[in-house]
N, C-alpha and C positions, 0 to 999 in steps of 0.2 A: 504494500500500500504506500509505503514511504517513497519507494522508487517511482511508482506510478504517479504519485502526487508531484514529485520533483520534475518529472518529465512534462506533466501538464503545465506546471508553472513556467518551465522553460519555453514551451510552445506559446504560452500566453504572452510571455515577455517578448519573444521574437515577433509575434503578430503586432504587439503594441509598438515595437521599434519600427517595423515596416510601415505601420499606419502613420507614425510621426514623420517618417521620411517622405511619405506620399503627400502629407498635408503640411509639411514643415515650411519654414520661411524661404521665399524665393526672391532674388533681387528684382527690383522694378524693371519694367520693359525698357526704360531709358538708360539703365545703368551701363549696358555694354557700349552703346553709342557714345555716351559721355566719357567712358574710359578711353575709347578710341580717339575722341576729340582731344582729350588731355594728352594722349601720346603724340597726336599730331602737333599740338602746341609746343610740346617739349622738343620735337624734331625741328619745328620752325624756329624756335628760340636758338637751337644749336646752329642752324644755318645763319641766322642773323649775327650770332657771336663770331662765327668764322668769317663771314662776309658782311661787314657792317654796312656796306652800300645797299644791301638787300633788306628792305623793311620787314619787320616781323609779320605784319598783316599780309604783305604780298607773298611771303614764303608760305603762310598758312593756307591761302587760297590755292596756290600751286600744288602743295602737298595733298590737299583735299581732292583736287582733280586727279592727281597721280594715283591716290588710294582707290578712287572709284574705277580705275581701269587696270590696276595690277591684277594678274590672274589669281594670286593668292588672297588678296584683300577684297577683291570685287564682290565675292559672295557675301562676306561679312557686311560690307557697306550697303548692299542692296537687301540684305536679309535681317539678321538679328540686331544689327547696329542702326538700322534706318530710323527707328523711333527716336533714339537718343540723339542722332545727328540732326534730325529735324528739330528736336527740342533745342539743341544748341543754336541752330540757325535762327530761331525765333526768340526764345526766352532769354538766352544769354546775350543776344544782340540788344534787346531792350535794356538790360542792366548796363551794358557797356555804353549805350547812348546816354543813359542817365548820368553816369560818371563822367562822360565827355563834357557835361556842363561845367564841371569844376575847372576846366581849362580856360574858361572865359569869364571876364568881369566887365562891369560897366565902365570902369576907368580905362580899360584897354581900348574899348570902342571909342570913347570920347577922345582918347589920346591920338588917335589917327587923324582926326579932323573930319568935318562933315563932307568935304570934297571927296576924300578917299572912300568914305562910307557910301556916298551917292554913286561913285564909280563902281563899287562892288555890287550895289543894287542893280545898276544898269547891266553889268556883265552877267549876273545871275539870271535876270529876266530875259535877256537876249539869248543866252545859251539854253535855258529851259524851253522857251517857246520855240526857238529855231530847231532844236533837236527833236522835240516832240512832233512838230509839224513834218520834219523830214522823215522821221520814222513811220508816221502814218502814211505819208505819200509813197514810201518804199514798200508798204504792205507788210511790215513786220507783225508777227502774230501776237495775240494776247496783250499783256501790259508791257511788253518790251519797250515800245517808244516812250511810255511814261517813266519807266524805271531807269532807262539809260539817260533820259533827259535829267532826271533827278540826280543820278550819280555824277554826271559831268558838271552840273551847275552848282551843287552844294558840297558834299563831302564824300563822294565815292560810295564804297560799299555800305557804310553806316547809314547814309541817306536812303539807299535802295532798300535796306532792311526796314527802316522806319516807315517808308511809304508803302511797302508791300504789306505791312500790318493793317493799314486802314483801307487799302484797295483790295485786300483778299486775293492777292496775285498768286498764280500758279508757281509752285516751287521751281519748275524748270525755267520759267521766265525770269525768276529772281536769280537763279544760278547763271544763266546766260548773260544777264546784265552785269552781274558782279565780275564774271570772267572777263568781259570786254573792258569794263572800266578799269579793272586791275591791270590788265595788259597795257592799255594806253597810258595809265599813270606810271607804270614801270618804265615804259619807253621814254617818258618825259624826263626821267632821272638822267638818262644819257644824252638826250637830244637838246634840251633847253640850255644847259650850260654852254654848249657849242655856239649858241645864237646870241649870247650876251653882247659880245663886242661887235659882231656884224650889225646888230640892231642899234648900237650906240647907247646902251644902257649902263649907267654906273651901278655900283653895288646895291644902293638903296632902291633904285628903280627896278633893278633885276629882282630883288626880293619881293617887291610889291607885285611884279608881273607873275612870279612863280606862285605867290599866295593866291592870286586871283584866277589862275588858270589850271593848276595841278589839283587832282581830285582829293586824295587822301592826305591826312595830316602827316603821317609818316613819310609819304612820298614828297611832300612839300619840304620837310626837314632835310631829307636826303638830297634833294635838288638844290635848295638854297644854300646849304652849308658849303658848297663848292666856291661861293663868292665871298665867304667870310662872315663874321658875326653880325655886321650891320645888315647884310642881306637876309640873314637868317631871322633876325628879330622882326624886321618888317614883314617878311613872308609869313611868319607864324601869326602875327596880329591880323593881317589881311585875311588869312585863311580862317581864323576864328570868327571873324565877322561873317564870312560865308556860312560857317557852322551855326551861328546864331539864327540864320534865316531858315534853318530846318524846322523850328517850331511853328512859325506862321505858315510855312508851306504844307506841313502835315495837317494843321488845323483847317486850312483852306480845302485840301483834298477830302478830309473827313466831312466837311460841310457839303461838298459836292456829292459825296456818296449818300449822305442823308437826304439831300434834295432829290436825288435820283430814286431812292427807295420810296420817298413820299409820292413821287410821280408814278412809280409802279403801282402803289396801292390805289391811287386815284384812277389810274387806267383800268385796274382790275374791277373797281367799283362801277365805273361807267360801263365796262363790258358786261358785267352782271345785269345792270339795269337795262341796257339796250337789248340784250338777248331775252330778258323777261318780257319787255315790251313787244319784241318781235313774236314771241310765242303767243302772247295774248292777242296780237293783231291777226295772227293767222287762224285763230280758232273759228271766227265766222266764215272764213273762206273754206275751212275744212267742213263746216256744217253745210255750206252750199254745195261742196263737192259730193257730200253724201246724199243731198236732196236730188242731185242731178244723176244719180246712179242709174235710174231706169232709162235715161236717154242716151247715155254713153257708157258702153262697156269698157272703153279704153281708160275711163277715169279710174275704175277699180284697179286697173293694171298699174297705175302710177302710185297707188296708195302705199305699197310696201316701201317704195323709194322715199316717199315723204316721211313715213314713220322711221325709216333708217336715219334720215337726216335729223329728225327730232331726237332720235336716240343718241346722236353724237353731241347734242347740245350740253348735257351735263358734263361730259368729258371736257369739252372746250372751256366751260365755266370753271371746272375744277382746275384745269391747267393754269388759267389766268389767276385764280385765287392762290394756287400753290406758288406761282412766281411772286406774287405780291407778298405772300406770307414769308417766303424765303428771303425776299429783300428786306422785310421788316426784321427778321431774326439776325441778318448780317449787318444791320445798320450800326456803325461804330459810334462811340461817343464823339461829341463835338471836338474835344481836345483829349487825345489818348493819355492814359496815366503816365506812360513813360515820357511823353513830351512835357507834362506837368513836372515830372521829376527832373528833367533836364533844366527847365526854367528855375526850379527850386534850387538846384545845385549852382546855377549861375548866380542867383541872388545870394546864396550862402558864400560863394567865393568873393562877391563884391563887398561883403561886410568886412573882410580882412581878418576875421577871427580865427581862421584855420592856419595852423602852423605849417611850415614848409614840409616837415616830415609827413604830415597827414596828406598834403597834396601830392607828395611823391608816391606815397603808398596807394592813393586812389588812382594815380596815373598808371602805376604798374598793374593794378587790378583791372582797370579799364582796358589796357592793352591786351591782357591775357583773355579777358572775356570776349573782346572783339575777335581775337585770334581764333578762339574756339568756335565762335559763331561763323567766321569766314571759312574755317576748315569744314564745318558742317555744310555750308552753302556750296563750297567747292566740290564736295563729295556728291552733290546732286547734279553736277554737270555731266551730260552724256554726249561725248564728242560726236558719235555717229548722227545723233539727232541734231546737234549743233551745226553739222556740216551741211544740212539741208537748207538752212538759212544763213550759213556762214558768210557768203559773199555779201548779202545785204546788210548783215550785222556789222561786218568789217567796214563796209562803205559808210554806214551811218556813224560808226566810231571815228573814222577819219574825218568826215565832214564836221562832226561835233567838235573834234579836236581843233580844226581850223577855225571854227566859229568862236570858241572860247579863247583860243590863243590870240586871234585877231582882235576881238572885242576888248580883252584885258590889256593888250599892248596899246591900243588906241586910248583906253582909259588912263593908263599910266602916263602917256605923253601929255594928255590934257591936264592932269593933276600934278605934274612935276614942276 
């Protein structure tokens, strides 16, 4: 009996252990992708340390694209890690944008002078409107014209990530836009310093030109530092004025989306009312058709068709209602929370109460968060799909580069 009881207790313990293993703790679905993003950031940081001319964010995007196409890592990127990489591309991007506000203060903007601020406003407006118009004329799909215009005119991949949140853009459109803007910004690091002397720009003017025309903050630093500290200081200040325009741009786009959603609801209501009126208006005619049945046999032959048409009415009404309801669910807030966070951090920096060590720590955290987000976005790039619209995307990138470089150069000459 004792041996039998011991065996029974052993079997019970084994079953309990198996049950605990079956229902035990499992890592969240985003854990694997976030771990891969952290590894990508570490690799990008190593590349940046070995080659200081390569910005950390640029290296992160490139490594994300590489990971998405390596035979060994491709399965992980598209499978178990996809949820975490998408989380990094959205949520971590928002946190990075909030911390980006700590790089800007009101005193910095006022120190530039109103002429330079007006020049930056003109360059941003011309680049955004011109690039968006060109992208639509070229027939680029989805939100690519909007996202590319935002990235070129404001602050590269960070602006694309912010705008994609309120426009509910497809992840592939976001990844394509980030890849294009990152590529062109990286080329600017090598090309713009060669044009300083042929264009007759002194160091300060060159710094303002770089700050007004190069996309990402890290790329601005890498480009302007070739002309010395005077150029670097002016470049960063002008660039941060462009960054400050991110908040009103996102708020304007959020308002546009809300107005469009309201219009969709109004259209759905009008469609419901007009179809109901049409149904009531046809009832007497249907009665007349039934009264005329003895005179015309053909009238009865057409009845099934009319009934079939009436049968499709609820489906049409339901589709309109579903579209309006979907637009209502997707309606974003007037000012997204991460934009409010960006403005709050800018106001906090303007008070001057933050120590230099705190600002340095926040800058490091912001860089790492954006690097993880850009690695996630880069991993969503699918080069075979990109090649289908690659020529048009590249053409738009080149045209936008000419627009922003030309507009900013003219603005610098006018304000010097």
